[in-house]
C-alpha positions as CSV (number, residue, x, y, z in Angstrom):
1,X,-34.2,-40.8,-23.2
2,X,-33.9,-40.0,-19.5
3,X,-36.8,-39.5,-17.3
4,X,-36.3,-37.4,-14.2
5,X,-39.0,-37.5,-11.1
6,X,-40.9,-33.7,-11.3
7,X,-39.6,-32.2,-7.7
8,X,-41.4,-33.9,-4.7
9,X,-44.3,-35.4,-7.2
10,X,-44.4,-39.1,-8.4
11,X,-44.3,-37.8,-11.6
12,X,-41.6,-38.9,-14.3
13,X,-40.6,-36.6,-17.3
14,X,-38.3,-36.8,-19.9
15,X,-35.3,-34.7,-20.0
16,X,-36.4,-33.0,-23.2
17,X,-39.6,-31.9,-23.6
18,X,-40.8,-30.6,-26.8
19,X,-42.0,-26.7,-26.8
20,X,-45.0,-25.9,-29.4
21,X,-44.3,-22.0,-29.6
22,X,-43.9,-22.0,-33.2
23,X,-47.1,-24.2,-33.8
24,X,-49.3,-21.9,-35.4
25,X,-47.5,-19.0,-36.9
26,X,-50.4,-16.2,-35.5
27,X,-49.5,-12.8,-35.1
28,X,-46.2,-11.7,-33.7
29,X,-45.5,-15.8,-33.4
30,X,-44.9,-16.0,-37.0
31,X,-41.6,-14.5,-36.6
32,X,-40.5,-17.8,-34.3
33,X,-42.0,-20.5,-36.6
34,X,-45.1,-21.3,-38.6
35,X,-45.9,-25.1,-38.2
36,X,-49.2,-26.6,-39.5
37,X,-50.7,-29.6,-38.9
38,X,-48.5,-31.7,-41.2
39,X,-45.7,-30.0,-40.1
40,X,-46.4,-30.2,-36.1
41,X,-47.5,-33.8,-36.7
42,X,-43.9,-34.9,-37.9
43,X,-42.2,-33.6,-35.3
44,X,-44.6,-34.7,-32.7
45,X,-44.0,-38.0,-33.8
46,X,-40.1,-37.6,-33.8
47,X,-40.3,-36.9,-30.4
48,X,-42.5,-39.5,-29.3
49,X,-40.3,-42.0,-31.3
50,X,-37.3,-40.8,-29.1
51,X,-38.8,-41.0,-25.7
52,X,-40.2,-37.6,-25.3
53,X,-43.4,-37.6,-23.0
54,X,-43.9,-33.7,-22.4
55,X,-45.4,-31.5,-24.5
56,X,-45.4,-27.9,-23.4
57,X,-48.4,-25.3,-25.0
58,X,-50.2,-22.3,-23.5
59,X,-53.5,-20.7,-24.2
60,X,-51.9,-17.8,-26.0
61,X,-49.7,-19.2,-28.5
62,X,-50.7,-18.1,-31.6
63,X,-53.8,-17.0,-29.8
64,X,-55.2,-20.6,-29.1
65,X,-54.1,-22.4,-32.5
66,X,-51.1,-23.8,-31.1
67,X,-53.1,-25.9,-28.8
68,X,-55.7,-26.9,-31.3
69,X,-52.8,-28.2,-33.3
70,X,-51.4,-30.4,-30.5
71,X,-54.8,-31.6,-29.7
72,X,-54.9,-32.8,-33.3
73,X,-51.8,-34.5,-33.5
74,X,-52.0,-36.1,-30.1
75,X,-55.5,-37.5,-30.7
76,X,-55.3,-41.2,-30.3
77,X,-52.3,-41.6,-27.9
78,X,-53.1,-38.7,-25.6
79,X,-52.6,-41.5,-22.4
80,X,-49.1,-42.0,-23.8
81,X,-48.1,-38.3,-23.0
82,X,-48.3,-35.2,-20.8
83,X,-49.5,-32.0,-21.9
84,X,-48.8,-29.2,-20.3
85,X,-51.0,-25.4,-20.5
86,X,-50.4,-22.0,-19.3
87,X,-52.7,-19.0,-18.4
88,X,-52.4,-15.3,-17.2
89,X,-51.6,-13.5,-20.5
90,X,-53.8,-11.4,-21.8
91,X,-56.2,-13.3,-24.7
92,X,-58.7,-10.7,-25.4
93,X,-59.7,-7.3,-24.8
94,X,-61.9,-7.7,-21.8
95,X,-61.2,-6.3,-18.4
96,X,-61.1,-9.8,-17.2
97,X,-59.3,-11.4,-20.2
98,X,-55.9,-11.6,-18.0
99,X,-54.7,-12.7,-14.5
100,X,-54.9,-15.4,-12.3
101,X,-58.3,-14.7,-10.8
102,X,-60.9,-17.4,-10.4
103,X,-63.1,-15.9,-13.0
104,X,-60.2,-16.0,-15.5
105,X,-58.3,-19.3,-14.5
106,X,-61.4,-21.1,-15.0
107,X,-62.4,-20.1,-18.1
108,X,-59.0,-20.4,-19.5
109,X,-58.8,-24.0,-18.4
110,X,-62.0,-24.9,-20.0
111,X,-61.3,-23.0,-22.7
112,X,-57.7,-24.8,-23.5
113,X,-59.6,-28.3,-22.6
114,X,-61.7,-27.8,-25.6
115,X,-58.7,-26.9,-27.9
116,X,-56.7,-29.8,-26.8
117,X,-59.5,-32.5,-27.2
118,X,-58.6,-33.6,-23.9
119,X,-60.4,-33.9,-20.2
120,X,-57.5,-32.5,-18.4
121,X,-54.3,-30.7,-18.6
122,X,-51.4,-32.6,-16.9
123,X,-49.6,-29.7,-15.4
124,X,-51.4,-26.4,-15.4
125,X,-48.6,-23.0,-15.2
126,X,-49.4,-19.9,-14.0
127,X,-47.6,-18.1,-17.0
128,X,-46.6,-15.1,-15.3
129,X,-47.0,-12.9,-12.2
130,X,-50.3,-11.0,-11.4
131,X,-50.0,-8.9,-8.5
132,X,-53.4,-7.4,-8.5
133,X,-54.8,-11.3,-7.4
134,X,-54.5,-12.1,-4.0
135,X,-52.6,-15.5,-4.1
136,X,-55.1,-17.2,-1.8
137,X,-57.6,-16.5,-5.0
138,X,-55.3,-18.1,-7.3
139,X,-54.3,-20.9,-5.7
140,X,-57.9,-21.7,-4.4
141,X,-59.2,-21.5,-8.4
142,X,-55.9,-23.8,-8.9
143,X,-57.5,-26.3,-6.2
144,X,-60.9,-26.3,-7.5
145,X,-59.2,-27.5,-11.2
146,X,-57.4,-30.3,-9.3
147,X,-59.9,-31.3,-7.5
148,X,-62.9,-31.4,-10.6
149,X,-59.9,-33.2,-12.6
150,X,-59.5,-31.1,-15.1
151,X,-55.5,-30.3,-14.4
152,X,-53.4,-33.0,-12.5
153,X,-50.2,-30.8,-11.3
154,X,-50.1,-27.0,-10.9
155,X,-46.9,-24.9,-11.1
156,X,-45.5,-21.2,-12.1
157,X,-43.4,-19.9,-14.4
158,X,-41.4,-16.1,-14.5
159,X,-41.8,-15.7,-10.7
160,X,-39.4,-13.9,-8.6
161,X,-38.2,-16.1,-5.8
162,X,-40.7,-13.9,-3.0
163,X,-43.4,-14.8,-5.5
164,X,-43.1,-18.4,-5.4
165,X,-42.7,-18.1,-1.8
166,X,-45.9,-16.3,-0.8
167,X,-48.0,-18.8,-3.5
168,X,-46.4,-21.6,-1.7
169,X,-47.4,-20.4,1.8
170,X,-50.6,-19.7,0.8
171,X,-51.2,-23.3,0.0
172,X,-49.6,-24.5,2.7
173,X,-51.5,-22.7,5.2
174,X,-55.1,-23.3,3.6
175,X,-54.1,-26.7,2.8
176,X,-55.2,-26.1,-1.3
177,X,-53.0,-28.0,-4.2
178,X,-49.7,-26.8,-4.0
179,X,-47.1,-25.7,-6.6
180,X,-45.0,-29.0,-7.7
181,X,-42.9,-27.4,-10.5
182,X,-41.5,-23.4,-11.9
183,X,-40.5,-23.0,-15.3
184,X,-37.9,-20.9,-15.7
185,X,-35.8,-18.9,-18.2
186,X,-32.3,-20.5,-17.1
187,X,-29.0,-21.1,-19.9
188,X,-25.4,-20.4,-19.7
189,X,-25.8,-17.3,-20.7
190,X,-28.2,-16.2,-18.5
191,X,-27.8,-17.9,-14.9
192,X,-29.7,-15.2,-12.7
193,X,-32.0,-18.2,-11.3
194,X,-29.2,-19.3,-9.7
195,X,-29.9,-16.6,-6.8
196,X,-33.1,-17.7,-5.7
197,X,-35.0,-19.7,-8.1
198,X,-32.7,-22.9,-8.0
199,X,-32.5,-22.9,-4.2
200,X,-35.7,-22.3,-3.8
201,X,-36.7,-25.3,-6.0
202,X,-34.2,-27.2,-4.0
203,X,-35.5,-26.3,-0.7
204,X,-39.5,-26.6,-1.4
205,X,-39.3,-29.8,-4.0
206,X,-40.4,-27.6,-7.0
207,X,-39.0,-29.3,-10.4
208,X,-37.7,-27.1,-12.8
209,X,-38.6,-27.1,-16.7
210,X,-36.4,-24.7,-18.4
211,X,-37.8,-22.4,-21.3
212,X,-35.7,-21.5,-24.4
213,X,-32.8,-23.4,-23.0
214,X,-30.5,-22.5,-25.9
215,X,-31.6,-18.5,-25.4
216,X,-33.7,-18.6,-28.6
217,X,-30.9,-20.1,-30.4
218,X,-28.0,-17.6,-29.7
219,X,-26.2,-20.8,-27.8
220,X,-26.4,-23.1,-30.7
221,X,-23.0,-22.2,-32.6
222,X,-24.8,-20.6,-35.1
223,X,-24.4,-17.0,-33.9
224,X,-20.4,-15.9,-33.5
225,X,-18.4,-13.3,-32.8
226,X,-17.8,-10.8,-35.8
227,X,-20.5,-12.7,-38.0
228,X,-23.7,-10.9,-39.2
229,X,-27.0,-12.6,-37.7
230,X,-27.8,-15.8,-39.7
231,X,-31.0,-15.7,-42.0
232,X,-33.8,-18.0,-40.5
233,X,-32.7,-17.2,-37.3
234,X,-35.2,-15.3,-34.7
235,X,-33.0,-12.8,-34.5
236,X,-32.6,-12.2,-38.0
237,X,-36.9,-11.6,-38.0
238,X,-36.4,-9.4,-34.7
239,X,-37.2,-11.4,-32.0
240,X,-35.5,-9.8,-28.9
241,X,-36.0,-12.2,-26.4
242,X,-34.3,-13.2,-23.9
243,X,-32.5,-9.8,-23.4
244,X,-28.2,-9.9,-23.6
245,X,-26.8,-7.3,-21.7
246,X,-23.0,-8.7,-22.1
247,X,-22.5,-9.2,-25.7
248,X,-18.8,-10.2,-25.5
249,X,-19.6,-12.6,-22.6
250,X,-21.8,-14.2,-25.1
251,X,-18.9,-14.6,-27.5
252,X,-16.9,-15.9,-25.2
253,X,-19.9,-18.5,-23.8
254,X,-20.2,-19.6,-27.2
255,X,-16.5,-19.8,-27.8
256,X,-16.0,-22.2,-25.5
257,X,-19.3,-24.3,-26.4
258,X,-18.2,-25.1,-29.8
259,X,-14.9,-25.8,-28.4
260,X,-16.2,-28.4,-25.9
261,X,-18.4,-29.8,-28.7
262,X,-15.9,-30.4,-30.7
263,X,-13.7,-32.2,-28.5
264,X,-16.8,-34.7,-27.9
265,X,-17.7,-34.6,-31.8
266,X,-21.1,-32.8,-31.0
267,X,-22.8,-29.6,-31.5
268,X,-22.2,-26.5,-29.5
269,X,-26.4,-27.0,-28.6
270,X,-25.8,-30.3,-27.2
271,X,-23.4,-29.1,-24.9
272,X,-25.3,-26.1,-23.6
273,X,-28.3,-28.6,-22.8
274,X,-25.9,-30.9,-21.2
275,X,-24.8,-28.6,-18.8
276,X,-28.1,-27.8,-17.8
277,X,-29.2,-31.1,-17.0
278,X,-26.3,-31.4,-14.2
279,X,-27.7,-28.2,-12.4
280,X,-29.8,-28.8,-9.2
281,X,-33.5,-29.6,-9.7
282,X,-33.8,-29.5,-13.4
283,X,-36.2,-32.0,-14.7
284,X,-36.6,-31.3,-18.2
285,X,-35.7,-28.9,-20.9
286,X,-38.5,-27.2,-23.4
287,X,-37.0,-27.2,-26.4
288,X,-38.2,-25.9,-29.8
289,X,-37.0,-26.2,-33.4
290,X,-38.2,-25.9,-36.8
291,X,-36.7,-29.1,-38.4
292,X,-36.2,-32.5,-37.3
293,X,-33.0,-32.4,-37.6
294,X,-32.9,-29.5,-34.6
295,X,-34.9,-31.8,-32.6
296,X,-33.0,-34.8,-33.2
297,X,-29.8,-33.1,-32.3
298,X,-30.9,-31.6,-29.2
299,X,-32.6,-34.7,-27.8
300,X,-29.2,-36.4,-28.0
301,X,-27.8,-34.2,-25.5
302,X,-29.1,-36.5,-22.9
303,X,-26.8,-39.0,-23.5
304,X,-23.8,-36.5,-23.7
305,X,-21.4,-36.6,-20.5
306,X,-19.6,-33.5,-20.0
307,X,-16.0,-33.8,-17.9
308,X,-15.8,-32.1,-14.8
309,X,-13.2,-30.2,-17.0
310,X,-15.7,-29.4,-19.3
311,X,-17.8,-28.1,-16.6
312,X,-15.8,-26.1,-15.0
313,X,-14.6,-24.5,-18.4
314,X,-18.1,-23.6,-19.0
315,X,-18.7,-22.6,-15.2
316,X,-15.8,-20.4,-15.4
317,X,-17.2,-18.2,-18.7
318,X,-20.2,-17.8,-17.6
319,X,-20.4,-17.7,-13.5
320,X,-22.7,-15.0,-12.2
321,X,-20.9,-12.3,-9.9
322,X,-22.1,-13.2,-5.9
323,X,-24.1,-10.3,-5.4
324,X,-25.2,-9.3,-2.1
325,X,-26.1,-10.6,0.5
326,X,-24.4,-13.9,-0.9
327,X,-20.8,-12.2,-1.3
328,X,-21.6,-11.7,2.4
329,X,-22.5,-15.3,2.9
330,X,-19.5,-16.7,1.2
331,X,-17.7,-15.5,4.0
332,X,-19.3,-16.3,6.8
333,X,-21.6,-18.7,6.6
334,X,-20.3,-21.4,4.0
335,X,-20.0,-23.9,6.8
336,X,-23.8,-23.7,7.7
337,X,-25.2,-24.2,4.2
338,X,-28.1,-26.2,3.2
339,X,-28.1,-28.1,0.1
340,X,-30.4,-25.1,-0.9
341,X,-27.6,-22.7,-0.4
342,X,-25.2,-24.8,-2.6
343,X,-27.3,-24.7,-5.4
344,X,-26.7,-20.9,-5.8
345,X,-23.1,-21.1,-4.2
346,X,-21.3,-24.2,-5.7
347,X,-19.1,-23.3,-8.5
348,X,-19.0,-19.7,-6.8
349,X,-15.5,-19.5,-4.7
350,X,-15.9,-17.3,-1.7
351,X,-14.4,-14.2,-2.4
352,X,-11.1,-12.9,-1.2
353,X,-10.4,-9.6,0.2
């Protein structure tokens, strides 16, 4: 296993993290997975044996059951690993059962600690933006949780660029605890994060954890052009996240993934993960799965070294367009780019008119 420093913190995280989205199978989560205690324990054991030290969860996964299962299977070895969890999503019918208010965050953190059977959460994410709670209140609440020792580090997930910067500004101005990480959706198929979120991560020293790095299984090579949706997949069960806006582009990307994988004697999934591990600011990839074979294959991606030609082929088939103001900057600002600018522009040749 490879371990990477999380942003500007001193924390080391494994390049592959284990996602627990499939634990519990309560409500709509049953369409993704339904792993009970024995299945979860076997998969956690496998991940720990392979050096994984990050286990990612959230308070709303299977209505808290995922946290309960994770807490039980990690009992007795809690100090060997890092646990992440999240809050913000609706978890009940009441008016304060969602959001990032001080009331909600402190209550939900304390509930998660009980379910996880632990006295601290190592990384606590704001699961989604809340535009009605002042960022000052949110960051002050997180500062309280860190001061109390209930949380070690804080981060955000699914924020836009200005949401991240507004939160960081409030932290810096008020001398509060600061985000050290973002958890974002980022794949060869979905590279929108390169417009703002990767440059911000480089500039502000945020480590990036990627959720659903295989696009909910679309990039594993099981899904191919002109073939029916495979049984047993999330898509076959009716799961529609993440959205795919250009199916032909998706199939073109998968064709290249399969071809590059064949050249290396590995799966398309390993190629997709290995490409992400070459990207700026990426610290860890949060992978999920239903079987030990899936996890073992994904973990093996850490050892895969793509050639410059491989990376160029993958970039060429998946490269996002230079939207404004980036096409303008590509013409007139290249000689004054920072490292953060290059996080977006590298691999995107300047436009020719």
